[in-house]
Each structure stands twice: as structure tokens, then as C-alpha cells.
C-alpha positions in Angstrom: 32.1 14.2 -38.5 32.8 18.2 -39.1 31.6 21.3 -37.0 29.0 23.7 -37.7 28.9 27.4 -37.2 26.3 28.6 -35.7 25.1 32.4 -34.3 23.1 32.3 -31.0 20.1 34.4 -30.7 18.2 33.5 -27.7 17.9 30.8 -24.8 15.2 28.2 -25.2 13.1 27.1 -22.3 15.4 24.5 -20.4 18.4 27.0 -21.1 19.9 25.9 -24.7 21.2 28.1 -26.8 19.0 28.9 -29.9 20.6 29.8 -33.7 20.7 29.3 -37.0 23.9 28.8 -39.5 26.4 31.6 -39.9 26.5 31.1 -43.4 23.4 29.5 -45.5 19.9 28.3 -45.0 18.9 25.3 -42.6 16.9 24.2 -39.5 17.3 26.1 -36.0 19.7 24.7 -33.7 19.6 23.7 -30.0 23.5 24.0 -28.7 23.8 23.6 -24.7 25.9 25.7 -22.9 25.9 28.6 -25.5 24.5 32.3 -24.9 22.9 35.0 -27.4 25.3 36.7 -28.9 27.8 34.1 -29.5 29.1 32.4 -32.6 29.7 29.1 -31.7 31.1 25.9 -33.4 28.7 23.0 -32.9 28.5 19.3 -33.6 25.3 17.7 -34.6 24.0 15.4 -32.0 20.7 14.7 -33.5 18.4 16.2 -36.5 14.8 16.4 -36.7 12.7 17.9 -39.5 12.6 21.4 -38.0 15.4 21.8 -36.0 19.1 20.2 -35.2 20.3 19.4 -31.4 23.8 20.1 -31.3 26.9 19.8 -28.8 29.0 22.7 -28.3 32.6 22.3 -29.4 33.9 26.1 -29.2 33.0 29.3 -28.4 34.4 31.5 -31.6 32.6 34.8 -30.1 32.1 34.8 -26.8 29.0 36.9 -25.0 30.0 39.5 -22.6 27.7 37.4 -20.0 30.2 34.0 -20.4 32.5 33.8 -17.4 34.7 31.2 -16.3 32.6 28.4 -14.5 33.5 29.2 -10.3 32.9 25.2 -9.9 35.5 22.7 -10.3 32.6 20.0 -11.4 31.3 22.4 -13.8 32.4 20.5 -17.0 31.1 17.5 -15.7 28.5 17.8 -13.1 24.9 18.3 -14.7 23.5 20.0 -11.0 23.8 23.4 -12.6 23.6 24.2 -16.3 24.3 27.7 -15.9 27.8 27.9 -14.3 29.2 29.6 -17.3 26.7 32.8 -17.3 27.5 35.5 -14.9 25.2 35.4 -12.3 24.2 39.4 -12.4 22.8 38.0 -15.7 21.4 34.9 -15.0 18.0 36.5 -13.6 17.6 39.2 -16.9 17.8 35.9 -19.1 15.4 34.1 -17.3 13.1 36.6 -17.9 13.5 36.5 -21.7 13.0 32.9 -21.8 9.7 33.3 -20.0 8.8 36.5 -22.2 9.1 34.5 -25.2 7.3 31.5 -24.2 4.7 34.1 -23.1 5.0 36.3 -26.5 1.5 37.0 -27.9 -0.1 37.3 -24.7 0.5 41.0 -24.5 2.4 41.3 -21.3 5.7 42.5 -19.6 7.9 40.3 -17.4 9.9 41.9 -14.6 12.0 40.0 -12.1 11.1 39.9 -8.5 13.7 37.8 -6.7 17.1 37.3 -7.4 19.8 36.2 -4.6 23.2 34.7 -3.9 24.4 32.0 -6.3 26.2 29.9 -3.6 25.1 28.4 -0.4 21.6 28.8 -1.1 20.1 25.5 -1.8 18.5 23.9 1.0 16.5 21.3 -0.5 18.0 18.9 -3.0 18.1 15.4 -4.9 21.4 13.6 -5.0 22.2 10.3 -6.5 24.5 7.4 -5.7 25.9 4.6 -7.1 28.1 1.8 -5.9 30.7 -0.2 -7.8 33.9 -1.7 -7.7 35.9 1.4 -8.4 34.3 3.1 -5.4 30.9 4.9 -4.2 29.9 8.0 -6.1 27.4 10.4 -4.5 26.5 13.6 -6.0 24.5 14.6 -9.4 24.0 13.1 -12.8 26.3 14.1 -15.8 24.2 16.4 -18.0 22.2 14.2 -20.3 23.4 10.9 -18.6 22.6 8.5 -15.7 26.2 8.3 -14.9 26.8 10.0 -11.1 29.5 12.5 -10.9 31.1 12.0 -7.8 30.9 15.7 -5.8 33.1 16.2 -2.4 31.9 19.5 -2.0 29.0 21.5 -3.7 29.4 25.1 -3.5 25.8 25.5 -4.4 24.5 23.6 -1.2 23.4 25.1 2.0 26.7 24.1 4.0 24.8 22.0 6.6 23.4 20.1 3.9 26.2 19.4 2.0 27.9 18.2 5.6 25.4 15.8 6.0 24.9 14.1 2.7 28.7 13.4 3.0 27.9 11.3 5.9 26.1 8.5 3.8 29.5 7.6 2.3 30.1 6.1 5.8 27.3 3.5 5.0 27.7 3.0 1.6 27.7 -0.7 2.4 24.4 -0.3 3.6 22.6 1.0 0.6 21.4 -0.5 -2.5 24.1 -0.4 -5.6 22.2 3.0 -6.8 19.9 5.3 -5.5 19.0 9.0 -4.7 19.4 11.0 -1.8 16.7 13.6 -0.6 17.8 16.4 1.6 16.0 19.5 3.7 17.8 22.1 6.0 16.9 24.5 8.0 20.2 26.5 7.9 21.5 24.8 10.6 20.0 21.5 10.8 19.1 18.4 8.6 16.8 15.9 7.7 17.7 13.5 4.6 15.5 10.7 2.8 16.6 7.3 1.2 13.7 6.2 -1.1 13.9 2.4 -2.0 16.0 1.5 1.3 13.8 -0.7 3.6 14.2 0.1 7.5 15.8 -3.3 8.4 17.3 -3.2 12.2 20.8 -3.4 10.8 19.9 -0.2 8.3 18.2 1.6 11.0 21.5 0.8 13.4 24.0 2.2 11.1 21.6 5.3 10.1 21.4 6.3 13.8 25.1 6.2 14.1 25.2 9.3 11.7 23.2 11.6 13.5 24.5 14.6 15.4 23.9 18.1 16.0 23.5 18.8 12.1 22.1 16.0 11.0 19.2 15.2 13.1 17.3 12.7 11.2 17.2 10.2 8.4 13.8 8.6 7.1 13.6 5.1 4.8 11.1 3.9 2.4 11.1 0.8 0.8 8.0 -0.4 -1.1 5.6 -0.1 1.7 7.7 0.1 4.5 9.1 3.0 6.4 10.9 3.7 9.2 13.2 6.6 10.3 16.1 7.6 13.1 15.7 10.9 14.9 13.5 13.7 13.4 11.1 13.1 10.3 10.3 17.0 10.0 11.7 20.6 10.5 9.9 23.8 11.0 11.1 26.1 8.4 9.7 29.8 6.7 8.1 30.9 9.9 7.9 34.8 10.4 6.5 36.9 12.4 3.3 37.5 10.2 2.9 33.8 9.4 3.7 30.4 11.2 6.5 27.9 10.2 5.6 25.1 8.0 6.5 21.3 8.8 8.4 19.6 5.8 10.5 16.2 6.0 13.1 15.1 3.1 10.3 13.7 1.1 8.2 16.8 1.3 7.7 19.3 -1.3 9.2 22.9 -0.7 11.3 25.4 -2.3 14.9 25.2 -2.6 15.6 29.0 -1.4 14.7 30.3 1.9 14.9 33.7 0.7 13.3 33.4 -2.3 10.8 31.4 -0.8 10.0 33.9 1.7 9.8 36.9 -1.1 7.4 34.1 -3.2 5.1 33.9 -0.1 4.9 37.9 0.2 4.2 38.6 -3.4 1.8 35.6 -3.9 -0.4 37.1 -1.0 -0.2 40.5 -2.3 -1.3 39.6 -5.6 -4.2 37.4 -4.0 -5.3 40.6 -2.6 -7.6 37.7 -0.2 -8.6 40.1 2.6 -11.9 38.8 3.9 -12.2 37.0 0.9 -13.3 33.1 0.2 -9.9 31.5 -1.4 -9.3 28.1 -3.1 -5.6 26.6 -3.2 -5.0 23.8 -5.2 -1.4 21.8 -5.1 -1.2 23.6 -1.5 1.6 20.9 -0.3 2.0 21.3 3.6 0.8 24.9 3.4 3.7 27.3 2.0 1.0 29.6 0.8 -1.9 28.6 2.6 -0.8 29.9 6.2 0.1 33.4 4.7 -3.4 33.8 3.0 -5.4 32.3 5.9 -3.9 35.1 8.0 -6.4 37.8 6.2 -8.8 35.8 4.1 -12.1 34.6 5.5 -11.2 31.2 4.7 -9.0 29.2 2.5 -10.2 25.8 0.8 -7.1 23.8 0.1 -6.5 20.5 -1.9 -3.5 18.5 -2.7 -2.9 14.7 -3.6 -0.2 14.1 -1.4 -1.6 12.4 2.2 1.0 13.4 4.3 1.3 17.3 3.6 -2.5 17.3 3.8 -2.3 15.8 7.4 0.6 18.4 8.2 -1.5 21.0 6.9 -4.7 20.2 9.1 -2.4 19.9 12.0 -1.1 23.6 11.4 -4.4 24.7 10.9 -5.6 23.4 14.4 -2.9 24.3 16.3 -2.6 28.2 14.8 -6.6 28.1 14.4 -6.4 28.9 11.1 -9.3 29.3 9.1 -8.1 26.4 6.6 -10.2 23.3 5.3 -7.6 21.2 4.0 -8.7 18.0 2.1 -6.9 15.4 0.0 -8.4 15.8 -3.2 -6.9 16.0 -7.1 -7.1 19.4 -8.8 -7.7 18.0 -11.9 -11.1 16.3 -10.7 -12.0 19.0 -8.2 -12.0 21.7 -10.6 -14.6 20.2 -13.2 -17.0 19.3 -10.5 -16.9 22.7 -8.9 -17.6 24.4 -12.3 -20.5 21.9 -13.1 -22.1 22.7 -9.6 -21.6 26.6 -10.3 -19.8 26.9 -6.8 -17.3 29.9 -6.9 -14.5 31.2 -4.8 -13.4 35.0 -5.0 -9.7 33.9 -5.5 -7.5 30.6 -6.8 -4.1 30.0 -5.8 -2.4 27.3 -7.7 1.1 26.0 -7.9 1.0 23.0 -10.2 3.8 20.7 -11.1 5.6 21.1 -14.4 2.8 19.6 -16.6 0.6 22.5 -15.4 -3.2 22.7 -14.8 -4.0 21.6 -18.5 -6.8 23.3 -20.8 -9.6 21.5 -19.2 -8.5 22.5 -15.8 -8.0 26.0 -16.6 -11.1 26.3 -18.6 -12.9 25.1 -15.7 -10.9 27.2 -13.0 -11.8 30.2 -14.9 -15.7 29.4 -14.3 -15.1 28.7 -10.6 -12.9 32.0 -9.9 -14.8 35.3 -9.5 -12.1 37.9 -9.6 -8.5 36.8 -9.4 -6.1 33.7 -10.3 -2.6 33.8 -9.2 -0.9 30.8 -10.8 2.6 30.1 -9.8 4.4 27.6 -12.3 8.0 26.3 -12.7 7.3 25.8 -16.5 6.8 28.6 -18.9 5.8 26.2 -21.6 3.0 24.6 -19.9 2.3 28.3 -18.4 1.7 29.7 -21.9 -0.7 27.0 -22.7 -3.0 27.5 -19.8 -2.9 31.4 -19.9 -4.0 31.0 -23.3 -7.0 29.3 -22.4 -7.5 32.0 -19.4 -7.2 34.9 -21.6 -10.1 33.3 -23.9 -12.1 32.7 -21.0 -12.4 36.3 -19.9 -9.5 37.0 -17.9 -6.8 39.8 -18.5 -2.7 39.2 -17.4 -2.5 41.7 -14.6 1.5 40.5 -13.7 4.2 38.5 -14.4 6.8 38.1 -12.0 10.2 36.0 -12.3 11.9 34.5 -9.2 15.4 33.2 -9.8 15.2 30.5 -6.5 18.2 28.3 -8.2 21.0 30.8 -9.4 23.3 28.8 -11.7 20.5 26.5 -13.0 18.1 27.5 -15.8 15.1 26.8 -13.3 12.7 29.7 -13.0 9.8 30.0 -10.9 7.0 32.7 -12.5 3.7 34.1 -10.8 1.0 35.5 -13.0 -2.0 37.5 -12.0 -4.9 36.8 -13.8 -8.0 39.1 -13.2 -11.3 38.7 -14.1 -12.6 41.1 -17.0 -16.3 40.8 -15.3 -15.3 40.5 -11.4 -12.3 42.6 -10.6 
């Protein structure tokens, strides 16, 4: 199959280069690994009616932002998609991606945080596979289920990297394939092993791995759970707000410094002093604990039973005005809207699917002043914001947080202000 020359003009959500034929007309091309201002040779992988998915073969005219990948696994490992992008340019590219997704909503985009590109990732999901050729522990190859064996990952928090590697010693106790979930507080690490039953033999083998760095391992196989050492770590405490308790199976931001900046920004934009706040997708209380320091009260919901139980314990221990309940946002919002229940501010941090059109429409009926929307997916964010602007809200601020350098992942915080309520 012959190669095609493509001129790259932008980056798509997900990080692929977007371009068109250098000569002649044709569909839009999406080329992973290509950067704006480049001319590349690509090979067709999949052709659709309006676009072609390509594979980068050669960079003919490189972008000034292109660098030599610093990681020896960059070509084979899919853990980082942007090793070839100069770190100083990554936040700018992410802001452009967000701006392109929100085009037509008449808003500017700014960068709120960008940190070091190495040693930052305190939370990670690794994969393993046991075969006759040996035990592979690392990340999936790009667009593949193949596990790339990574002896040392420069992006991971050093303590997390060291702790995860210890599992090689008990490879024989693990299933043929699976995942490893890890969380570090900077010096101590807890690991989680899904689909591993807590048999006495397994727990005994895992207990032997514990030391001052790897302080706990939790296993979950079907409905069975077990652990050795600690299950939870206290992270992200500051003089202004208490730490949250997270485990390997908990959701938490991967970047500690970035998360502090994110929480500070959300609280600033919420302007919740003395107000009634509804928080959706609250998890274990990452934003809740900070909002509750000044809000009249925070009503927090999440579908994760363990997270809500942990948040309830935090509220009681710290005597914070928090009502935390296990509820689905998509079920709760329509009920609140129908009953005409209102809150001054809504703060939400949904998964990639976003809130959805119906949920967003209901949120606009419930919030009287502001909505602070934290998103990890600019495409679903754009869909939801379009609903909000049609339902009486203006976009007041869009700020990008580069919480995962060397990847195309981007976190966005949008502040929506009611045209009628402030």
C-alpha cells in the first residue's frame, strides 16, 4: 500500500493530527503522532465516508514542537501518547483542542496549571500478562491489548513505580492476565488487584511484599474482598482543608500538585461562601471538603458506596456541613427539577460520558446562580454546554489543567453563570 502526504493543521480530541492531502482533494485524515504545521507521510488504516484513519510512516516537514521522545519505551508503549511533543508546548496544544471543541460557544480558554512532565503520576492502572515467554507488567501498546513490559516508568511517582515492580515476585499467584491499580502519597503506596480472589495462599504471598513503601494490597475477586496491610492513604490535605482517604480502587486525580490547583480553582469559581451547594459525582470528597469550609451546606452525591461512606466519615470527623448520599446524578437532577428544589451553586465532575442533555437541562433548572463543571472530555463537555447556554446560562470562564503531561489527557473547568441569578 502506497503512502500519502498529509499536511497537518490541528489536533483532534484524543491527540491525533488532523490534516488533508498536500495535493488534490479528499477526506480529512486523522494521523496519530502527527503535529500541527507538519507534512507527513501516512498509510491508510481505515477509510470512512468523511474521514480516513492513518498510520504515521514518516515526518517530512517536522513541527518546531517535535522533540525526540525521552522515554526508551515511547515507540512501543501506549501509556504516554505525547512523548514526541515538547513539554512546554503541551498545555498550549491542549488549550487549542478544548477551544476547537467549544467553537461556536463564544468563549476564550486559558491554562490554569502545567507541572513537571516526569515523576508526577501518583495514580495509575497498569496491566500484566503471564505467558511462556515470561511475565510482562506495564501498559498496553498503542491501540492494542498487548502488554508492553516496562521495567521502569519515568512518568510514575518513583514510590509507585518501585511498589508495582514488586508484583513480579508473585507472578505465579496471579491470573494469566489482569490489572494493577496503584496510589501513592509520595512515600507510601497501596495497590489493588481486580479479579484476584483473596485465598490464603495469595494473601500470604502478597503480605511478604509489604515494606515501608508498599504498605498495603487489596484484592477483589467476584464478591470476595481481602487485603493485607493498609487499604487507604490520606492524601491532599492542606492547612485550609483536610485530607481525603483514598484506596487503590478509589477515583483520584493522578497529579498531586495539579489537584491542589484544581481544588483551589473550583472553590474560587464556585464562590460558595454562605451558599447552598449541590455537588454531583463527589467521590470521596475531593472538592466537598474544601467547599464545605465556607458554604452554608454541601449536599454531595455519588454512586460509589465506598466513596460515600468515606465522605460521610470525613464530614463527621471534621464536623463539616456535608450531607453525603449514594445517589445517581441522572436520577437525582430530574427529581429536583420536577419538585422545584433549588441550590445556589452546582459543582459536578462527571465521567467521560458527561452529564447528558437531559441532565444538563435539569441542572439549569436547579442551579440559581452558578454551575462549575469539571470535565475530562471536551467533546461531551461541548454538548452539555450547548444545552446550558440555551437554558439561561453564560460561559464565564474556561480553564485548562494539564494534570497528565506526556499524554493527550486534559482536564477542563467551566464556570457557568445564570443570566437571571448571578
